[in-house]
TORKOL-4160 file (C-alpha; in steps of 0.2 Angstrom, whole numbers, padded with zeros to 4 digits, m for minus):
83
<pt num="1" X="0019" Y="m0156" Z="m0146"/>
<pt num="2" X="0027" Y="m0164" Z="m0131"/>
<pt num="3" X="0038" Y="m0157" Z="m0118"/>
<pt num="4" X="0052" Y="m0166" Z="m0108"/>
<pt num="5" X="0062" Y="m0157" Z="m0093"/>
<pt num="6" X="0079" Y="m0162" Z="m0089"/>
<pt num="7" X="0082" Y="m0167" Z="m0071"/>
<pt num="8" X="0096" Y="m0176" Z="m0062"/>
<pt num="9" X="0093" Y="m0193" Z="m0053"/>
<pt num="10" X="0097" Y="m0191" Z="m0035"/>
<pt num="11" X="0089" Y="m0206" Z="m0026"/>
<pt num="12" X="0082" Y="m0224" Z="m0030"/>
<pt num="13" X="0066" Y="m0226" Z="m0021"/>
<pt num="14" X="0062" Y="m0244" Z="m0029"/>
<pt num="15" X="0067" Y="m0253" Z="m0045"/>
<pt num="16" X="0056" Y="m0241" Z="m0055"/>
<pt num="17" X="0055" Y="m0226" Z="m0045"/>
<pt num="18" X="0068" Y="m0212" Z="m0042"/>
<pt num="19" X="0069" Y="m0195" Z="m0034"/>
<pt num="20" X="0074" Y="m0183" Z="m0048"/>
<pt num="21" X="0080" Y="m0165" Z="m0045"/>
<pt num="22" X="0073" Y="m0152" Z="m0057"/>
<pt num="23" X="0084" Y="m0138" Z="m0050"/>
<pt num="24" X="0079" Y="m0123" Z="m0039"/>
<pt num="25" X="0075" Y="m0135" Z="m0026"/>
<pt num="26" X="0062" Y="m0144" Z="m0034"/>
<pt num="27" X="0063" Y="m0163" Z="m0033"/>
<pt num="28" X="0049" Y="m0177" Z="m0038"/>
<pt num="29" X="0046" Y="m0195" Z="m0039"/>
<pt num="30" X="0048" Y="m0200" Z="m0056"/>
<pt num="31" X="0045" Y="m0218" Z="m0065"/>
<pt num="32" X="0059" Y="m0225" Z="m0074"/>
<pt num="33" X="0048" Y="m0240" Z="m0080"/>
<pt num="34" X="0049" Y="m0234" Z="m0098"/>
<pt num="35" X="0068" Y="m0230" Z="m0097"/>
<pt num="36" X="0077" Y="m0240" Z="m0112"/>
<pt num="37" X="0093" Y="m0239" Z="m0104"/>
<pt num="38" X="0101" Y="m0241" Z="m0086"/>
<pt num="39" X="0102" Y="m0226" Z="m0076"/>
<pt num="40" X="0113" Y="m0222" Z="m0060"/>
<pt num="41" X="0113" Y="m0208" Z="m0047"/>
<pt num="42" X="0120" Y="m0192" Z="m0054"/>
<pt num="43" X="0114" Y="m0195" Z="m0072"/>
<pt num="44" X="0104" Y="m0183" Z="m0082"/>
<pt num="45" X="0087" Y="m0189" Z="m0089"/>
<pt num="46" X="0072" Y="m0181" Z="m0098"/>
<pt num="47" X="0056" Y="m0181" Z="m0089"/>
<pt num="48" X="0039" Y="m0181" Z="m0098"/>
<pt num="49" X="0023" Y="m0183" Z="m0088"/>
<pt num="50" X="0031" Y="m0190" Z="m0073"/>
<pt num="51" X="0041" Y="m0203" Z="m0082"/>
<pt num="52" X="0058" Y="m0204" Z="m0087"/>
<pt num="53" X="0061" Y="m0207" Z="m0106"/>
<pt num="54" X="0079" Y="m0205" Z="m0110"/>
<pt num="55" X="0096" Y="m0201" Z="m0104"/>
<pt num="56" X="0106" Y="m0185" Z="m0110"/>
<pt num="57" X="0123" Y="m0178" Z="m0109"/>
<pt num="58" X="0126" Y="m0167" Z="m0093"/>
<pt num="59" X="0132" Y="m0152" Z="m0106"/>
<pt num="60" X="0115" Y="m0154" Z="m0116"/>
<pt num="61" X="0104" Y="m0154" Z="m0100"/>
<pt num="62" X="0113" Y="m0138" Z="m0093"/>
<pt num="63" X="0111" Y="m0129" Z="m0110"/>
<pt num="64" X="0092" Y="m0134" Z="m0109"/>
<pt num="65" X="0091" Y="m0128" Z="m0092"/>
<pt num="66" X="0098" Y="m0112" Z="m0095"/>
<pt num="67" X="0087" Y="m0110" Z="m0110"/>
<pt num="68" X="0072" Y="m0112" Z="m0098"/>
<pt num="69" X="0079" Y="m0100" Z="m0086"/>
<pt num="70" X="0079" Y="m0087" Z="m0099"/>
<pt num="71" X="0062" Y="m0090" Z="m0105"/>
<pt num="72" X="0056" Y="m0088" Z="m0086"/>
<pt num="73" X="0067" Y="m0072" Z="m0084"/>
<pt num="74" X="0058" Y="m0065" Z="m0100"/>
<pt num="75" X="0040" Y="m0069" Z="m0093"/>
<pt num="76" X="0044" Y="m0061" Z="m0077"/>
<pt num="77" X="0050" Y="m0046" Z="m0086"/>
<pt num="78" X="0035" Y="m0046" Z="m0096"/>
<pt num="79" X="0023" Y="m0048" Z="m0080"/>
<pt num="80" X="0032" Y="m0033" Z="m0072"/>
<pt num="81" X="0031" Y="m0022" Z="m0087"/>
<pt num="82" X="0012" Y="m0025" Z="m0090"/>
<pt num="83" X="0009" Y="m0023" Z="m0072"/>
């Protein structure tokens, strides 16, 4: 199974590298060399192993991030309850 994480395009470093914002203050350099479509600052994209693989709608990105938040919250609750 592959996992791709939503991120927002924040800055272009070069023709094929951007700075992506994953939220919670986490930013990373990401390659856009595999992107099948053009992107711009503010676009939401899916990142897999350091590569942008597709664009996504902002609503879809926010829903996905909300699901991740719920997963992380449940994991933290589990950690604290098992001690």
